[in-house]
C-alpha positions, -999 to +999 in steps of 0.1 A: +732-539-810+712-552-840+736-582-843+732-589-806+694-588-809+694-612-839+719-635-821+696-636-790+666-643-812+683-672-830+694-687-797+660-683-783+644-700-813+670-727-814+667-735-777+629-736-776+622-751-810+622-787-799+587-801-803+572-769-818+554-767-851+566-747-880+536-723-875+546-716-839+582-709-850+571-686-877+549-667-852+579-663-828+601-653-857+577-626-867+573-613-832+611-611-828+614-593-861+589-567-850+608-562-818+640-557-838+623-532-861+609-513-831+644-513-814+659-499-846+633-472-848+641-462-812+678-461-820+672-439-850+651-415-829+677-414-802+704-405-829+681-377-842+676-364-806+713-365-799+720-345-831+693-319-822+706-316-787+742-311-799+730-284-823+711-267-795+742-268-773+764-252-800+738-225-805+736-218-768+774-217-765+775-191-793+748-170-776+767-172-743+800-161-759+782-132-777+765-122-745+797-123-725+814-103-752+787-076-750+789-076-712+826-072-712+823-042-736+796-027-715+818-030-684+848-015-703+826+015-714+814+020-678+849+020-665+861+044-692+831+067-685+838+066-648+874+074-653+865+104-675+842+117-648+869+113-622+894+135-642 
């Protein structure tokens, strides 16, 4: 993605550089660089969020498995107790 951003920036500068001063080109270059840095920050944040979400999912799955296991044991005990009462 970063490569694509840089490539677009270079093409943009190259296409519109005719008749522009060095100062104007530097200004555009700096603006594009800031955009690239911002995009990279967003990408890093997205990766962190993805990692946190995956960790939450794993934790939730463990809790569900544990809860199901407890529920199954509870049902088994209830059945056993009912069977003892029926005898």
